N, C-alpha and C positions, 0 to 999 in steps of 0.2 A: 504494500500500500504506500502511496506517495506521502512524504512528509509535507505537510502544508502549514505555512505560517500565516497567521491572520494579523493584520494591523487594523485597529479601529481608531479612526480619527475622533478626537474629542467632540467634534461638531457633527458626528453622526455618519460620516461617510465610511464605507467599508471597502477593502480590497484584499486580495489574496495573492500570494506568490507560491507556486508549486515548486518547492525547493529541489526535489530530487529529479525533476524533469527539465529544469531550465538551466542551461550551461552558465557557469560563472557565478553561481549564487553561493556565497560563503557566509551567510548571516546578514544582519542588518546593524546599522549604527543608529542609535536613538539619541535625540536631543531631549533632555528632560525639561518640562515646564514646571516651575515651582509655584506655589501658591502666593509667594511674596511678590510676584510680578517680575521675577528674574528668570532668564533662560540659561540653563547650564550648557555651555558649549562643549564640544567633544574633547577639548584640551583640559576640561575641568573648571574653567573660569566661568563666572556668572556675567550675564549681560542683561541690562534692563530692557524689557519688551517695549517696543515703540507704539504698537497699536494692537487692538484685540485680535486681528487676523493672526498674529504670532502666537495666540493661545492654542492653536492646533498643534498636535504632536506630529512631527514630520519623521518619516522613516525613509532613509536613503539606502539602497542596496550598495554593498561594496563592489568595487571593480576588481576583476582578475583577468588573467590572460584569455579566459574563455568567453568573456563578454559580460554584459549586464542583463539581469533578469528584466523582462518586460512586465509591467504592472497594469492591472485593469481594475476599474471600479466594479464592485458588486452593486452598490447603491450610492447615489449622491442626493442630498436634500433637494426637495422641490417644494412647491407651494402647499401641497396637500400633506406631506409627511415631513415633520420637523424634529422627530425623535426616533432614533434607532438604537438598539442595544442588544446584548446577549447573542451575538452571532455564534452559530453552531454549524460545523461542516460534517459531511460524510462523503468520503471518496470511494468510488467503485473501482473494481479491478480494471475496467476498460478506460479509466481516466476521467470519467464523468464525475463532477463534483456538485453536490447539493449544498446550498447554504440557506439556513433558516434563521430568522431573527425577529424580535418583537419590534413593533413600530407604532407610532401614534401621530396624530395631527399636531399636537403641541408638546405634551410632556408625558412622562410615565404615570401609570396608575389611573388613567381616565377610562370611561366606558368605551371609547373608540380605540383603545389599545388592541392591537391584533398582531398576527404573524404574517410575514412576507417570506417568499423563498425565491431563489434564483438558481438556475442550472448553469454550470460552467464546464468548459472543455478546453483542452490544450491544443493549440495549433502552432507548430514550430516552437518558438520561444515565447509565445504569447498565451496568456490565460484569459479567455473571453467568457463573459457571462451574459445570458439572456436577460431581457427586461424582467424586473421583479414582478411576482404575482402574489396576490393576497391568498392566504390559506383560509378556506372557509370553515373555521372551527371556533369554538368559544362564543363569547358574547351572550350566553344564556344567563349567567349570574353575575358577571363582572369582567374585569380585565384578565387577559391570559399572560402567563409568565414563563420564562426559562425554557425555550424550546430545546429539546434534545433529539437528535436524529440517530437512527440505527438502521442500517441496510442489511437485509437477509437476502443475499444474491441467489442462494439456492432456491428459495421460494419466490423470488422476484418481488419482494415487498420492501418498502421503505416505511419505517415506523417513525412517528412523531409523538414523543412524550412531552407533556407540559402540565402546568398547574393553572387552575382557574379560580379567581377570587371567590370566596364564599360570602364575605361580608364587607361592608364599607370600612373605610379607614377613619374611624371616629376621631375627630379633632386634629387630623393630619392634613398635610398639604395635598396628598393624593386622594382621589375619590374612592379608590378601591385598595384594600390591604393586599400586599404581596403574598404570594403563596395561595394555598387553598386546596381544592380537590385535585388529585393527580389523574390526568386523563391520557388516553392513547388513541391514535387513529393510524390507519395504514393506507399506503398508496401503492398501486401496482407500478413497478419500475418500467414495465414495457409500455403501458398506456398513459402513465402519469395521471391516473384517475383514482379516486377513492373507491 
């Protein structure tokens, strides 16, 4: 199975690098963003951030003789989805990659919180993802949380395990309390239908 690294931008954008299939990938170098408004540079020094755009965490692949890994977005913010979190991946033996994550129009814990998924494949040195689709689960009792994928290729099933809020978040900022009932649904890997 391919080793897959996930980088989640603090502003909700997701992308993946398929490490074992892309030549020249030797890990990543991260710049830390501190809560004091300073950015830690790779040499260990701190630099004051100039604007809020620098609050994103940037991940840059290292260069080597084999080349540089090509990155692709799984999802970027749009006007209808301003919150994404908890990305989970499942890679199949044929190189297909499924990514599921929770999403919402404004913030976590609201009634509109749902799951989205995207299917990725490797073409040469590029990892490409289809447009995200909404997963039609949950919404019966509250927000859905923590998607976990498990592929059973022998039976051609992809399982999605998740929790759904059972009660409101009394006195909290969120409408629904995290966690709740544990649920499971399956999808046929051949037809991609439930």
